[in-house]
C-alpha positions as CSV (number, residue, x, y, z in Angstrom):
1,M,-176.7,15.0,75.5
2,D,-180.1,16.7,75.8
3,E,-181.9,18.5,78.6
4,T,-183.3,15.3,80.1
5,D,-179.8,13.9,80.4
6,R,-178.7,17.1,82.1
7,K,-181.6,16.8,84.5
8,I,-180.6,13.2,85.4
9,I,-177.1,14.4,86.1
10,S,-178.3,17.3,88.1
11,H,-180.5,15.2,90.3
12,L,-177.8,12.5,90.8
13,R,-175.3,15.2,91.6
14,D,-177.5,16.3,94.5
15,N,-178.3,12.8,95.6
16,A,-176.5,9.8,94.0
17,R,-178.5,7.4,96.2
18,M,-181.9,8.5,94.7
19,S,-184.0,5.6,93.7
20,L,-184.7,5.1,90.0
21,T,-188.4,5.6,90.7
22,D,-187.8,9.0,92.4
23,L,-185.4,10.0,89.6
24,A,-188.0,9.1,86.9
25,G,-190.6,11.2,88.7
26,R,-188.4,14.2,89.0
27,I,-187.5,14.2,85.3
28,G,-191.0,13.4,84.0
29,L,-190.4,10.0,82.5
30,T,-191.3,6.5,83.5
31,V,-188.8,4.1,85.1
32,A,-187.9,2.2,81.9
33,P,-186.7,5.1,79.8
34,T,-185.0,6.7,82.8
35,H,-183.1,3.5,83.4
36,R,-182.1,3.3,79.7
37,R,-180.8,6.9,79.7
38,L,-178.9,6.3,83.0
39,R,-177.3,3.1,81.7
40,R,-176.3,4.9,78.4
41,L,-174.8,7.8,80.4
42,E,-172.7,5.3,82.3
43,E,-171.7,3.2,79.3
44,E,-170.7,6.4,77.4
45,G,-168.5,7.4,80.3
46,V,-170.5,10.6,81.0
47,I,-171.2,9.2,84.5
48,T,-168.0,7.7,85.7
49,G,-169.0,6.6,89.1
50,Y,-170.9,7.3,92.4
51,R,-168.9,8.6,95.3
52,T,-169.4,9.3,99.0
53,L,-168.5,12.9,100.0
54,V,-166.8,12.9,103.4
55,D,-166.0,15.9,105.6
56,P,-162.2,15.9,105.9
57,G,-162.4,17.6,109.3
58,A,-164.4,14.7,110.6
59,L,-161.5,12.4,109.6
60,G,-159.0,14.7,111.4
61,L,-157.7,16.1,108.1
62,G,-158.4,19.8,108.7
63,F,-155.2,21.2,107.2
64,E,-155.2,21.9,103.5
65,A,-152.4,23.4,101.3
66,A,-151.8,24.1,97.6
67,L,-148.3,23.1,96.5
68,F,-146.7,24.5,93.4
69,L,-143.9,22.3,92.1
70,T,-141.2,23.1,89.6
71,L,-139.0,20.3,88.0
72,N,-135.3,20.7,87.4
73,H,-135.5,19.1,84.0
74,D,-138.2,19.1,81.3
75,N,-137.2,15.9,79.6
76,L,-139.7,13.1,79.1
77,E,-138.0,10.7,81.5
78,T,-138.1,13.1,84.4
79,I,-141.7,14.1,83.7
80,E,-142.9,10.5,83.5
81,A,-141.0,9.4,86.7
82,F,-142.4,12.4,88.6
83,E,-146.0,11.9,87.4
84,R,-145.9,8.2,88.2
85,A,-144.6,9.0,91.7
86,V,-147.2,11.7,92.4
87,T,-150.1,9.3,91.6
88,R,-148.9,7.1,94.5
89,L,-148.6,9.8,97.2
90,P,-150.9,9.8,100.3
91,H,-152.8,13.0,101.2
92,V,-153.0,14.2,97.6
93,L,-156.6,15.3,96.7
94,Q,-155.7,16.6,93.3
95,A,-152.6,16.9,91.1
96,Q,-152.5,19.0,87.9
97,R,-149.9,19.6,85.3
98,L,-149.8,23.3,84.4
99,F,-148.7,25.3,81.4
100,G,-145.9,27.6,82.3
101,N,-144.0,27.8,85.6
102,P,-144.5,26.3,88.1
103,G,-145.3,23.1,86.2
104,Y,-147.5,21.3,88.8
105,L,-150.2,22.1,91.3
106,L,-151.1,19.7,94.1
107,R,-153.9,20.0,96.6
108,V,-153.1,18.1,99.8
109,R,-154.8,17.5,103.2
110,T,-153.1,16.5,106.4
111,E,-153.9,16.5,110.1
112,D,-152.0,19.6,111.0
113,L,-148.9,21.7,110.3
114,E,-146.6,19.1,111.8
115,S,-147.9,16.3,109.7
116,Y,-147.8,18.6,106.6
117,N,-144.1,19.2,107.2
118,R,-143.5,15.5,107.5
119,F,-145.4,14.9,104.3
120,I,-143.2,17.6,102.5
121,D,-140.0,16.1,103.9
122,R,-140.8,12.4,103.3
123,Y,-142.7,12.5,100.1
124,I,-142.6,15.8,98.1
125,A,-138.9,16.6,98.6
126,T,-137.9,13.1,97.5
127,L,-139.9,13.1,94.2
128,P,-137.8,12.7,91.1
129,G,-136.8,16.0,89.4
130,I,-138.0,18.4,92.1
131,D,-136.3,21.8,91.9
132,R,-138.6,24.1,93.8
133,I,-141.5,23.7,96.2
134,T,-143.8,26.6,97.0
135,S,-146.9,26.2,99.1
136,T,-149.9,28.2,100.1
137,L,-152.1,27.3,103.0
138,V,-155.8,27.3,102.5
139,A,-157.6,29.6,105.0
140,K,-161.1,28.8,103.9
141,N,-162.9,26.9,101.0
142,L,-165.4,29.2,99.5
143,V,-166.6,26.9,96.6
144,M,-166.2,23.2,96.4
145,R,-168.1,22.0,93.3
146,P,-167.7,18.9,91.3
147,A,-166.8,19.5,87.7
148,H,-170.0,18.0,86.4
149,G,-171.9,20.7,88.2
150,L,-170.4,23.4,86.1
151,F,-172.3,22.7,82.9
152,M,-175.5,23.0,84.8
153,E,-175.0,26.7,85.3
154,R,-175.5,28.9,82.3
155,D,-173.7,32.2,82.0
156,E,-176.9,34.1,81.5
157,D,-178.4,32.6,84.7
158,A,-175.4,33.4,86.9
159,P,-175.6,36.5,89.1
160,R,-173.2,39.2,87.9
161,P,-171.1,41.6,90.0
162,A,-172.8,45.0,90.5
163,A,-170.2,46.7,88.2
164,D,-171.1,44.3,85.3
165,R,-174.9,44.8,85.6
166,P,-176.6,47.0,83.0
167,R,-177.6,50.4,84.4
168,P,-181.2,51.4,84.3
169,R,-182.1,54.0,81.6
170,R,-183.3,57.4,82.7
């Protein structure tokens, strides 16, 4: 992947509905090579799809929580049954298997506290192998960034906290 591929991804990250002509103009190529590069990025699985970002609050899903789940057994059968079940749950934005304890992190969105409690009782508490459920409510999302945006930022370009900045020489 070269700098032109990164530019393509950067522009599409900001506007996935951009026309091929506009994209070509922004990266400094004609339409044909831009189209070839775009098609290659899709075929190689670098670009996995195009999605619509929706404001969860506009859908009435203003309540977000992080759930930390611990299983009561670490055997393969329990893990596989649990992971299969998690992939079918409603309201789950993200599910991750962690190293250490707890073993899993789920981000969920529901309408309100009452619907969140129903979700825990109906779905989470009945998952195979659940030993412990710990949850934390999200007060405010400070950064919501798709993973593909991370490589666009270089460490040397990122602002540093004041304590990490070099001090001027006297």
